[in-house]
Structure formats: C-alpha cells, structure tokens
C-alpha positions in Angstrom: 99.2 123.4 109.2 97.0 121.0 111.1 94.1 123.4 111.0 94.4 123.5 107.2 94.4 119.7 107.1 91.5 119.6 109.4 89.5 121.8 107.1 90.5 119.7 104.1 89.6 116.4 105.9 86.1 117.8 106.4 85.7 119.5 103.0 82.3 119.2 101.3 84.0 118.0 98.1 84.6 114.2 98.3 87.6 114.5 95.9 89.4 116.8 98.3 88.7 114.4 101.2 90.0 111.6 98.9 93.2 113.4 98.3 93.7 114.0 102.1 93.1 110.2 102.6 96.1 109.4 100.5 98.5 111.1 102.9 98.7 108.2 105.3 100.3 106.0 102.7 103.1 108.5 102.3 104.1 108.0 105.9 104.7 104.2 105.4 107.9 103.1 107.1 108.3 106.4 109.0 108.1 106.8 112.8 104.5 107.9 113.3 104.7 109.5 116.7 105.5 112.9 115.2 102.3 112.6 113.1 100.1 111.1 115.9 97.9 114.2 116.1 97.3 114.3 112.4 96.6 110.6 112.2 94.1 110.7 115.1 92.4 113.6 113.3 92.4 111.7 110.0 90.9 108.6 111.7 88.0 110.7 113.2 87.4 112.6 109.9 85.2 111.9 106.8 88.5 111.3 105.0 89.0 108.1 106.9 87.0 106.1 104.4 89.5 107.1 101.7 92.5 106.5 104.0 91.8 102.8 104.5 93.5 100.4 103.7 96.6 102.5 103.2 96.3 103.9 106.8 96.0 100.4 108.2 99.1 99.2 106.3 101.0 102.2 107.4 100.1 101.5 111.1 101.1 97.9 110.6 104.5 98.7 109.2 105.3 101.6 111.7 108.6 101.1 113.4 107.4 102.8 116.6 104.7 102.3 119.2 101.3 103.0 117.7 98.9 101.0 119.9 96.8 104.2 120.6 96.4 104.8 116.9 95.6 101.2 116.2 92.9 101.3 118.8 91.4 104.5 117.2 91.7 103.2 113.7 90.3 99.7 114.4 87.3 101.1 116.3 86.6 103.6 113.6 86.9 100.8 111.0 84.2 98.8 112.7 82.0 101.9 113.2 82.3 102.9 109.6 81.9 99.5 107.9 79.9 97.7 110.6 78.4 94.4 109.4 79.7 95.1 105.8 83.2 94.2 107.1 82.5 90.5 106.6 80.8 90.9 103.2 83.2 90.3 100.4 80.9 92.1 97.9 81.3 95.5 99.8 85.0 95.8 99.5 85.5 96.2 103.2 86.6 92.6 103.2 89.8 93.7 101.5 90.8 95.0 104.9 90.8 91.5 106.4 94.3 92.2 107.9 92.6 94.4 110.6 93.0 91.5 113.0 96.8 91.4 112.5 96.9 95.1 113.2 94.9 94.7 116.4 97.3 92.0 117.5 100.1 94.4 117.0 98.4 96.9 119.2 97.9 94.3 121.9 101.6 93.4 121.7 102.6 97.0 122.3 100.2 98.0 125.1 100.4 97.4 128.8 97.4 99.5 129.8 94.4 97.5 131.0 91.9 99.8 129.3 93.6 99.6 125.9 93.9 95.9 126.2 90.2 95.6 127.0 89.3 98.0 124.1 91.4 95.9 121.6 90.0 92.7 122.8 86.5 94.1 122.3 87.4 94.7 118.7 88.3 91.0 118.3 85.0 90.1 119.9 83.2 92.2 117.3 85.3 90.8 114.4 84.4 87.3 115.5 80.7 88.1 115.9 80.7 89.5 112.4 82.5 86.5 111.0 85.4 88.5 109.5 87.6 86.4 107.3 90.9 85.5 108.8 90.3 86.5 112.4 90.1 82.9 113.6 93.4 82.1 111.8 95.1 85.3 113.2 94.0 84.3 116.8 95.2 80.7 116.2 98.5 81.9 114.9 99.0 84.2 117.9 98.2 81.4 120.3 100.7 79.1 118.6 103.2 81.9 118.0 
C-alpha cells in the first residue's frame, strides 16, 4: 500500500497530490507511530504543500511521541516556504503555530542531535521574524 501512496504523492497531477495531502488530517487524534513511515514519506513528497497545515495540527494533537516527525515536518516547512513564512500575504503565515509544534518536539526528545536540530528551527524562525515565535518562547520560559 505504501508503494501506491508513494506513487500518488509524486503524481504529475496536482489534484491527485492534493487528495493525498488530505490524508494526514484523517489521522488527527490517533497514535501516529503506526503511520510514521507514511507520514515521513508524505513530508518528503510534493504532496507536503497540500498537507500543511492539517499535518502540523495532526502532529500537534498526536497522543504519542512524534518528535522525529516534528523535526522532519518543521525542517520541510522552512525549506518549502523559506522567507515567505513570515509574510502574511503568502498564506504561509497561517501556519504560525509551527513554533508550538517545535516546542512539543523539544519536550519529547532527549537526543542531543534532535534537540540541536529543533533549536536550529527556532533560530531560523526568529531570523525570519515569524509571527508568534517570540511569544511561544516567552510562554515556554515562564511555563
């Protein structure tokens, strides 16, 4: 089944990729570990642009440990949207809750490499002036 989904995630037809991108939202509230391979593949695929913000919300609300997927999704988010992430006119700013998701990843991980990778995301978000990052950091420090 994953090979079929892989093919669909990379389909030439954008409408097909858009439909695949909706799948992450259907997993909301479920344990995501059984779907980790699919989600990692989705994050790396052209369908990712259609999966956000639903994928990010699904990761935020997952009841299980998803720090590895948060790391992948947040890095991909910044790679896809780049400097547009701070521009309200582009629509990427709708995903301002990325900082809260990265905090969730930090709270779940103990690995030094993953902590460093997630902190690098915060650095990039701050450099880009992403709305809400400073408040999320302030809230975590006070928390």
